[in-house]
N, C-alpha and C positions, 0 to 999 in steps of 0.2 A: 378804625380800619381793619379790616378782616384777613386775616392769614389764614391761603387754602394750606391742609399739612394735608401730606398724604395718605390715603388708609392702604390695609395692608389685607389680604385677604389667605387665608393661608401661608400666610410668609411670602404671598409675591406681589412684589410693589406695584402700585396704579402707575404711579406717576417716578421719574425720575432714574430712569430704569438701567443709567451709566455708573449711577453710585456701584451700584455691584462690580460692573465691570474694572471698574477702580480699584475696587476692592481688592479681586482677585490679580490687579496686575500689580498691586506691591509685590516688593522685593525686601525678602528677611533679610538684613544686615548682616556678612559674612562676623564680624566685628563688634564687640559690646564697646567700643571705642564710639564714640561718634565724633561729627566733625567738629563741636564747638567742645570738647573734650581736649581735642587737639589740639586746636589754638591757646585754648585756656593753658593746658600744659608747659607750649611754646612762650609766653608770657610772663608766666608766674613760676615755673620749676627754676629749680638750681640746675649746674651744667651736669649730664651724668644719670640725670635722674629719670626715672623710667616709668611710664603709664603703660602699665599690664592688660594687658584684655580677659575677660574672663570667659572670652568660648573655646578659643585655639591656644593652647599649653603653648605658654612658651613666648605669643607673639606678644611686644612692646615696642612703643615709640619711646626712644632715646633722647634728651634732646642734645646737641652738642654745644660745643663755641659759635658756630657761625648757624644752627638749625637745626633740624630733629633728623633722625631719620630711621626707618621702622627696620625690626628684625628680631629673626628668630633666637631664643635659647634655647638648647636640648642635651640630652645625655647619645657621647656615641656611644656604639659596640663595646670601645673596649672601659666606659664608664668615664670618660674624661668627658666635664662641659663644655659645651662650645655652645657659637654663636655667629648666626650667619647675618650678614646686610641681606638686607629686600628690595631697599629700593630709597632714594630722598623724600621726605617730608612739603609738597608741595604749597599744599594751599586746603592739606584733611580730604580732596575733594576724589578723584580717581587713584590718588596716590594712594590713598588709604583702603580705597578697594581692592586694587592689585597688589596691593601686601599681602592683606588679609589670604587673596585666593592662593599666592603663592607659598605663602604659610601654610595653609588646608593642603598643599601638592607636599612641601615637604614632610609634613607632617607623615602621607601617606607611601612619599616614599621610604621613610625610616620603619612602615610595619612591613616595606616591603621587603628590609632588609638595604638598602642605599642609602650610602650616607651624601648628606646633599654638597654637605663642604669639600668630599673626596672626589665628587664626580664637578663640583668648581674646577678643582684644580686639579682634576682629568684633562679636563674640555683647554684650561689655558694651559699645559704644557702639552697637546697635542698641536692650540695654534704654535707656541712658540715653535715648536718643531718646525713645523710646514713652513714658518718665517725662515730659520735657519738654513731650511735643506731650497727652502724654492727658487734661492742660488741657481745653485746644482742644476736645477729641472727646467730651466730656464732653456730655451732653443740654441742661442746662441753661447751661452757659457757652453753647453754638455758638447756643442759644436767645436769651438776652439779649443778647449784644455781635457778631452776625454776623446773622442771621435775622431779627431783630427789627428793626433796620433799614429790611433791603432787601423788607420785608413793608409796612411803612410807606409804600413809595414809589408801593403798587397798591392799587387799589380794591378794598375786600371784605377788605385785610388786616387790619383791628384784630378784625375777626369772626374769622379764623384764629389771630389769637395769640393771641385769648382761650379759643380753645380750646385749643389747645396747654398754653395756663398752667395750665388748670385738670382738662385730662383724662388727665391721663401722669404725676401726684408722682409713683408708684413705678417711672417708666425716666428721671424728672429726673437720679441721680447715677450712673447709666450711660455708660461711653463709645458711642455713636453705632454707631461698629463690631463691637461688644458685646450688643449687643439679639438678642438670637435669635428663633425662635419657641418656645420655651416660652414668655419673657417674657412676648409679646405674646401668647401663648393665654391664661394669667394675667390680662394685664392685660384683655382680653376680656373672659374669664368674669365681670371682677368690673364692667365698665364695662356692658356689655347688660345686665343688669338694669335692669328698669322702663323700659328705651331701646327705641325701633323700630330694624329692622335696618338701614335706610337710614339711618338719625340714627350708628348704630356707625359703618358702612362711609364717611358723609360724615366720620368726626371721623380715622378710621384712613388715610384718603386725604390730610388735612393732617401728619400726620404723616409718612408716607413721602414725598409734595412735601419736604420740609425734611429728610430722610434723603438722597436724591438731589440736593438743593442742596448739600449739606455732599460728597456723594461728587466730585461735578461741581467743584465750589470746589476739592478737593485737602485738604482737613482728615481725611476718611478714605477707605481704599483697598479697603474690600470692604465690602459688605451682608450681613447678617443673616440677614435677613425671609424668603430665597426660600423659599415653599411656603405659608408663611403664606394662610390663607383665612378671609373671618368666615364664618360658618356659617351655614349658610340657618335664614330661619327655619321654624319649624311649624305647621303648622299649625291649633295653638292657636293662636300669638303671631300668626297672618293675622287670625283668628277674632278675635282682641283688638283688631286694631289698625282692625278696621271693626267696631269693636264699636258697640252704639249711643248708649252715651257720649263716643265719639269722632265717628261721625260726629253728634252733636248740637250739635258746635263749629259744623260746617259749610251753614251756613245762613243766614236773614237775617234783620236783627235782626226785635225783635217792637216792638210801636206800645208799649208799655211801656217798653222798654229803647231806643229812640228819644226816647220825649220823657224823660227820668233824664238821656240823654247831654245837650241839650240846655236842661233846666234847670242842668243839671251846668257846662256852659261858659257859657252866663248869669254865674251865680253865682262861679265863676272867672276872668272878666274883670273883676268889680270887685275882684277880690283884686290879680289884679298885673297889671289892663291890658290894653286892647282889643290895645294894639300888639305884646303878645308873639307870640312867633316857632309860638308853639304852635298859637295858631290856624289862622291860613293854615295850614300845616300839618297836624291835621289833616281841614282843608276839603279839602286837595287828595289827602290818603289816602283819606275816604271817595268823593270823586266818581270819582277815578281808580282803586281794588281795588289800588295798587300795594304795593309791601313798603315796610318803614319805610328801609331800607337804602335804597333805587333815590330815596325822597327824601330821602334824606342827600346823598346825593350826584349828586343832579340841578343842571343848567347853565343859565342865562338862553338857552344855546344852545340849550340840550334845551325845556325851557318856552318856548316861541317865542309871545311876545305878540301883535305881529303878523302875521305870520298865524293866530296862533288857535289853537294845535294842539299838542302837547307828541307830539316822538319823541325816546322813547328803548329804549338796552338792556339790558337789566333783567342787576342784577351778577353772577346767577347762569348766564348764556351770553354773558358781554363775551370772554373766553376761548376761547369754541370759533370755530372756523374760518367759522361760517356765523352769528354769533350771532344771537338773535332782536330785532324793532326791533316798538316798542309805539306805536302810532300812535294818539291823542286827540285829535279834538276838544276842544275849552272853548268852554262854554256860556255865555251872557252872564254867569250869576252869579258865577260862579267867574273869568270875565276880569276881570270886575270888582273880586273881591276879590287879584288876582292882579297887577293891574294898580296898587291902594292899597298893596302889601305891597314891590313897585316899587318906588315912589317912595319910600315909608320909609324905606328900607334904603339912599337919595342915586341913586337908577337907574343904577344899574353897568351896564357896555357890554357885561360877561362878569362869571364867576364863578358861586360857588354861590348858588340862592337861598335857600337855608338857610343862611348858615355862621355859624361860632359868632361871638357878640354881642363876647367879649373877643379871640380871635383872629384872626378872621376863614375861620378856615380850618372843614373837617369837623368837625361835632357828632358826637357819643360816639352807636352806635348806640343806645344805650339809652337814651340824653339825655331821649327821650319819655315814658319811663314811669313817672318822678315826677309827670311832670303829667298825665299819665292817669288814674294812683289818685284824685288831686287831686276832677278830671272827675265821677269815679264815685260818690268817696264822698260829693259835691257834692250829685250828684243822687239819690241814697238807693240806688244800684246795687251791687249784689253786684262785690266785689273781682275774682273771677276770670273775670270777662267783661274777656277780652285783646283788645289794640289791635287785634288781626291777625282779630277777629273783622267788624271794617268792609271786610277784601278777601272774607272769606269772602260778606259782605252783598250784596260786589260781584255777585260769581260764580254767587252763585245769583239775587239778582234776573234777572239776561242769561236763566238758564237757565229761568226760571220764564215768563219773555217768550217763552219758545220763539226765543230766537237761537239759529243754527247752532250747535253746538258747536266749528270747525274756529276760529269768529270770537269765541266766549268762549272757546276755549285761547289766539291770537292776542291777543286784548285785554289777556290777564291773563299775559301774557308767557310762555307754552308750547309749545316746538316743535309739539308733537302733546298730539292731544286724549285723552293716555293717561292723565295726571294728573286731568286733572276729569271721565273716565269714574271712574275707579278710587278716587275722594275724595266725588263729587257726583253718585253713582250713583243715591243714592235722591230727590234733587230731579228725576229724570228722568220718575218714573209719571208725573205728569201729560200728561206731551209726549208719552208716547207713546199714554197714555189717548186722546188726541183724536184721535191720528193712528190708532190701529184702530178705532174708531169713526165714522174717515173712510172707511178701506178696505171695511165690514162693511158700511155703508150704498151701498156698490154695487152688488148684491147683495140685497140683505133691501128695496129699498124697491121700488115699480112703478116702469116706465120709462114715457116718455113714450108708446110706443108701446103698451104694456099699458094706458094709460087710453086711446087712442086708440078701440085694438077694443071697449073697454064704451060 
């Protein structure tokens, strides 16, 4: 049988060119220890015996009681002998090559001045420290243990805490430095349903303030919220916010509602007694148009009975560099009522106008709502009439009386007229019509000269 042998001319193979490719693809082993050597060592060597590599200084396979381990022996910069584990022996295939490559890397690190054992210890220590501080970095832990006591020392702190506790349930179990833009986008998508953009922005501001507080306190070293923005409202959302249903809330109370509220108040006085704090609280709210939170925090220095005036910085602007100051004179009716209340609670020299009957401290911001519902029910009114309707009534009456917008804004505790114009513009047509009528009369009516000429 003839056998064909490939002929070579000038070292170029005529047949089987793949032999050349195969030779180029062959990889030189990282270590002199072969798979067979390793398996033989595992079968025949005594425990703790070492199989040494001739290519990588210090690299070896040590037999253990239950198998074998790849290791590297080296001398550190102090002259001490060290050993570092590179991985367990599995079958002498991938584990052998991977361990040899790691041994070479550690040798290169040593040449560069880095001790592999010290690097491993540092990584372990950092991991342990991260795990130890992870509990403190959790949103819920920080809110309960650090931020709540801090906010309780501030005016409006209770409201901020209520927002944080209710709005961010899905973020509670996350470390604060791991709350990403993706997490915030998911939160925003859920929370913004059926809520105005301004509400979402205000809620996120409360979260951002807590995150920065944690960073300033050193609990976290970085924040991941850079680049997150509340999506701008669409034209449909703007129209919905300014819909007739929404604007209908910003109006004067009807005669029927006023009669019902009076009836409810009279009936509720019989039920709880005329000396209950809710009654002067209600009267001051409807007279001043102030937000409930501002009434809860009002002091006798701000409600000055001697000078017959209220001078109050609304809670919403207290933290501003130039906060708004509301100045309201007290008429005789409200003055006499507040004097009676002042005497009833012991004529204090200072302190809150409406302190808690039990603790003497500030009452919870929502405490009035239960009493308000009772008044509505006793007065035969619908439960959806918000206590805030008293503030809407206050602003609307001023506008209907043609009080200048700038004055209305100041009395309502706003820095500019922007909010009044935006939310109460439907109350302005009457004033505008009267002004236009006066302007039109300048040229439509005969003047004195025309009359004399006739």
